[in-house]
N, C-alpha and C positions, 0 to 999 in steps of 0.2 A: 685485360679484357679478352675473353675468348671470342673468336670470330667464326667458329664453326670447324667441322672436321677438315683437316688438311691431309693427314697421313695416318695410316695404321700400319704398324710394323709387326711382322710375324717372323719369329725365328723358325728355321727349318733345319733338319739334320743333314739334308742333302740339297744344296742350292739348285742343282740341275733338275732333280725330280720336283722340287718345289716350284721352280719356274714352269715346268711343263704342266703340273697340276693346275696352278693358278691361270696359266694361259688357256687351258681347257675350260675352266669354269667362267672366265671372263670373256672368252672369245676374241681376245686381242693379244698380240705379242707385247713384251715389255718395251718401254721406250728407253729404258736405261738398264744396262747389264754389265756388271763387273763381278769378279769373284767374291767381293765383299758385300755386294748389294744388287738387288734386282728391283726395279721400280715399274709399276703399271699405272697409267693414267686411267682413272675410273670416274666419269662424270664430274670432272673438275677437281677431283681429289686424288690422293695417291695411296696405293696399296704397295707396301715395300716388303721385301724378304731379306733377311740376314742369315748367314750360314752358321752363326754361333748364338749363344744365349740359350735360355731354357724355355722350350715350348711348354705351354700349359693353358688350361681353360679357365683359370681363376683370375687372370690379369685383366688388363683393360678390355672392355667389351664394346668395341666399335660395332655399329650397325650399318650395313651397306644396303642402300636402297635397291629394291627390285620392283618390277611391274606386277608380278603375280607370285606372292609368297608361297602358295601351295605348289605351284609348278617348279619354282626354283629350288625349294626344299627337296623335292623328289629328284630333281636333276643333280643336286649336290650329293645326295645319297647314292645315286647311280654312278657317280664318279669316284666313289670310295670314301666319302665322308661318313661319319657316324652321328646318329641323332643325339643331341644333348637336350634341346627343348623343342617340342613339336610346335607347329604353327599355332599361335595363340592370338585371339582377338583381345587387344588391350583397351578397346573403346574407341569411339570416333572413327570407325572404319580402318583402324591401324592394326596390322598384323605383324607379329614378330616371331622369329624362330632362331635357333642356333644349332650348328653342327660342330663336330670336332674334325678338323682336317686330318689328312693322313700323317701329319707331323706332330699331332697332339695339341694344336692350337684351337681356341674357340673362334668360330666365324659366325657372326650374327648377321641376320638379314631383317629388313623392314620394308613393308609395303605401306606407304604413308600417302594417302590421297591429298593431304594438306601441304606436302612439301612443294615448294616453288623453286624451280631451277633458277629463276631470275634472281633469287636471293643469294645464289652462290657467287662469291667474289674472291 
């Protein structure tokens, strides 16, 4: 049984640059940092970086919650991301979008007024 998002792992070609980019977009430093893995705690979940593997936009498509999809989408673009999917209303007040990070990975965001933090465990 799946209990909800726990981690999303993104391969990067340069772990130091990846750490700095994700630190900038998240606004927090990593809680775990080794040459083979960097981990960030994000709202009860984990965003991890690994220095090997094949970056790409067609793999798993984790969606990371944001308060304002339009503002966050623009901020990601200003930090060097490239647009993949513009902010789209998918119904029920839910907005989704996706960018390609500087390392070639898909990074999806979601503004979901129905998400309840109390449900995170």
